[in-house]
N, C-alpha and C positions, 0 to 999 in steps of 0.2 A: 170342706173347702175353707171354712172360717178358721179352723185350726192351722191349716197350712199357711193361710194369710197371716195369722197372728205370729207364727214362728218367723216367717219371712220379714214381717214388719219389725220385730224385735232385733233381728240381725242387722237389717239395713239401717235402722235409725240409731242404734246404739253401738254396734260393733264394726261397722264398715264406714270408711270415710273416703268417698270418691275423690281421686286426684285428677288434675288436668293432664291429658296426654302430652307428651313432649314432641310429637310429630310436627314436622315443618310443613306448613300449608302454602309455601311460596308458589306463586303462579296460579293458584286455584281460585275459582269463583264459587261463592257459597251463597245459598238462599236460606234464610231462617224466617219462617212465618210466625206472626204474633210476637215480633222481636222488639216492640217498643217498650214492653214492660216484662217483669218477672223472669222466668227461666229462659225465654227466648232472647231477651235482652242480654242476659248473662252469657248465653251461648254465643251470641253475635260478638260480644266483647272478647270472648275467649278465642274465637276464630281470628279476630283482628290481632290479638296478641301472638298468635301462632303464624303470623305473617301472610295470611290469605291476601291475595292480590286484590280481590273485590268481595265485600260482604254486602249482600242486599237485604235490608230490613224490609220485610213485607208486612204491612199492617193496615188496619182500616183508616186510622187517622194519620195523615201525612205530617200534620203539625206535631203530634206526639212522637212520631218516628224521627222527625228532625231533631227534637229535643234529645232523644236517646242517642242519635248519631253524634250530636255535639258533645254529649257526655262521654261517649266511648272514645272519640277522637282525642279529647282532652286527657283522658286517662292513660292512653297508650302512645300519644305523640305521633300518630300516623298521619300521612297526608290526607287531605280531604277526599281525594279520589278513592280512598280505601273503602268507603262506605257510601252506598246509595240507599235511598228510601223510595220504595215503590208501593202504591196503593193496592190493597187486596182486601176485599170484603167477602168472606166465605158464605155470607147469607145471600149474596147476589151472584147469580150464574154469569151475568154479563161481565162482572168484575173479574171472575175467574178466567173467563175467555180472554179478556183484554190483557190480563197478567200473563197468561200462557203465550199469547201472541207476542208480547214484548220479550219473553224468554227466548223465543226463536231467534231474536236479533242479537243475542249474546254471542261473543266469540267462542265461549266454552262455558260449561256448567258442570262442576265437579261434585258438589255436595248440596243436597236439599234436606233440610230438617223441617218436617211439617209438625210444628209445635202448636199452632193456633187451634183453639178449641174452646168449648164452653162447658160450664157446669150450671145448668139452668136451675133457678130457684122455684119455678112454677111451670106447669104445663102450658106450652104455647106451640104454635105451628109456624114453620118457616118453609116456604115453597111447597106447601101441601103436606109436610111431614112434621112430626114432633121435632122441636128445634135441636135437641141434643143429637139425635140421629141425623138430622138434616145437615148440621154443621160438622160434627165429629166424624161422620162416616161418609155420607153421600158427597158432600162438597170436598172433603179431604181427598177422597179417591178420584173424584172428577179432576181435581188439580193434578194429582199424581199421574194419572194416565195421560193427561195433556202435556206434561213436561218430561215424561220418561223418554220420548224420542230424542229430546235435546241431550239428555244424559247419555243415551246410546251413541249419538253422533260424536259427543266428546270422547267417549271411549275409543271409537274407531279412529278419529282424527288425531288424537294426542296419545294414543296407546297407553291409556290410563284406566283406572278402575273407579268410576264414580259410585256414589252411594246415595240412596234415598232412604231416609230414616223417618218412620212414623212414631210420634210420641204417644205411647199407650200408657198403661198404668197397672200396677200390681193389684188395684182394686178389682180387676177383671176376675180375680179368684172368687169374688163375692157374688157374681152373677150366675144364676142357674139357667138363664136364658129361657124362662118359662114361655116366652112368646113363640118358641118353636112348635108349640101345640096349635097355633093358629094356622089358617090356610096358607098364609105366607108370613114370614117373620116380620117383614116391614109393615104389613097390614096390622099385625098384632101390636107393634110398637107405635103405630099411629093412633091406636085406641085411646081416648081421653083418660087421663089419670086423675083429673080433678086436683085435689090437694094430696095426691098420692106420693109414692116414693120416688122423688126426682133424683136422689143420690143413687138409687138402684138403677135408674135409667142411665146415669153417667157411667156406672160400672159396666152396664151392658154395652154401651157404645165403645168402650175400650176393649171388651171381649170381641166385639165384631171387627174392630180394627185388626186384631191379632189373627182372627180367622181369615180375613182377606189377604193379609201379608203372607200367611202360610200357604194359602191356595195359589196365590200369584207365583210364589217361588216354586211350588210343586209343578205348576204348568209351564214355568219358564225357568229352568235351571240356570245357574249363573253363567255357564259356558255359552248358553244360547242367548241370554238376555244381555250380558255384558255389563250389567249394573247390579250392585248389591242392594237388595231391598230388605230392610230389617225393621224391628220395632223395639222400643226401649221404655222402661219405666224409670222416671227420675226419683221415685220414692216420694214420701210425704215431705214437701218442701214449703218454705215460706214463699208464696207467690201470690198472684192476683187472680188465680183461677176461680176461686170460690167467692169473688167479690159480689156476685149476684145471688148468692145463696144465704139462707138464714143460718147463722152459726150460734150454737148454744154456748153458754159460759163454760161448760165442761169441755167442749171441743176446743174452744179458744185456750183454755188452761193447758190441755194436752198438747196442742200445737206449739205453744210457746216453749214447751220443754222437750218435745220429741222431734219436731220437724227439722229437716236439714236446712242449711242456709240456701239462699237463692243461688249463690255462686257454686256451691257443691252440686246442686241440682243441674245447673248448666254444664258442669263437668261431665255428667253422665250422658248428656245429649251429644256433646262433642266426641266423647269416647266412642259412642255407637256409630257416629258418622264417619269416623276414621278407621273403624275396624275393617278387616278384610273380607274376602268372599266367603270365608268359613262361617260368617254370620248370616248368609243369605237365607231369608225366610225364618230367621230365628228371633227369639224374644230375649232381650238383654236386661239384666238387673244387676246392680252393683258391679258394673263393668265386666260382666261375664254372661255367657249363655246359660239360661235357666229353663226349667220345665214350666209349662203353662198350667192352667187349671185343668181339672178332670174333664170339664166340658170340652176342652180343646184336645187334650191328650188321650182321653178315654176312647172306648170302643166306638162311640157314636161320633167322635170328632171328624173323621174323614168325610162321612156323609153330610154332616152339618156344614162343613167348610164348602163342599160342592153345592149344597142347597143355597146357602146365603150368597155365595159367589154368583150363582145364576140369577138370583133376585137383584143383586146390586148391579150386575152387568146390564140387566134389562132396564133398570132405572137410568143408568149412565148413557146407554145407547139412545134412549128417548131424548135425553138432553143434548147429546152431541153424537149424532150417528157416525159410527166407524171409529170412535175414540178408543175402544178396547180391542178392535179387530186384530191388531198385531200381537196381542198378549193373551189370546185364548189358549195357545199351546195345544198340546196333544192330551186328550182325555186318557187317563190310565186306569 
């Protein structure tokens, strides 16, 4: 897996330069989470430049969101109505519920880019789970399931094809998901790491995101769901993701010379979000569908997807009974 990742990294960082799609987003309403800084902010600006009717910046700090909003409006000369800032804190379930309730009041919702996430520097718990898994997986998919009905409603009402994009990562290649040896994967992930491998935990969170997207699509084909659900890696970019992690001088040196610009990373998020139904359940890298790691694509992949899906659904149903009922699909 490490060799595959290394080859992929070399191509992505040195040989491929993602461009912003030229699609017209006029009339569309877009949500980008974690859009006050970094890749999310870049993606939000790109959607504004593509004439989206409304872009909603979802972030923890409304003050920082408003600063990003002002900067984007100034850059593209759009009316103030083109961007809203809504509070969303993925570490708080009530914040997710309030955000999802507000979404139901929108006239339409065409695109959601779930970009918000963390790369924790030390082992901590959030809502009874290790923070990386709590935020990047449990809260991310709680939000996804709570707003999928609005995307479906938009598809029916406006005869359009909405998209939900989960921002994953190519570092999922580096996770062997050793926690699958535990009684439950989530239980294994909750075990204290002390000063252990938190970067490894981040890699695992991205692997789990991909497993859930693939299983969701398997149970809910596009023709039945009416919404494209995909995942994307932006590659290694200059962003604020690792602001809470310790960074060695070697990593900083490499990042300065290898990482994509924030704008280029934002391009990949927009590209995934405007791709068609052919990307349903797929993993995108360098603006194209790519194979996932052996853990996902290998012989054990289907059983692993079903197993973690069951665990995650159990967690989400405890938090919000009935939230996944419409998306269980038919077991095959």
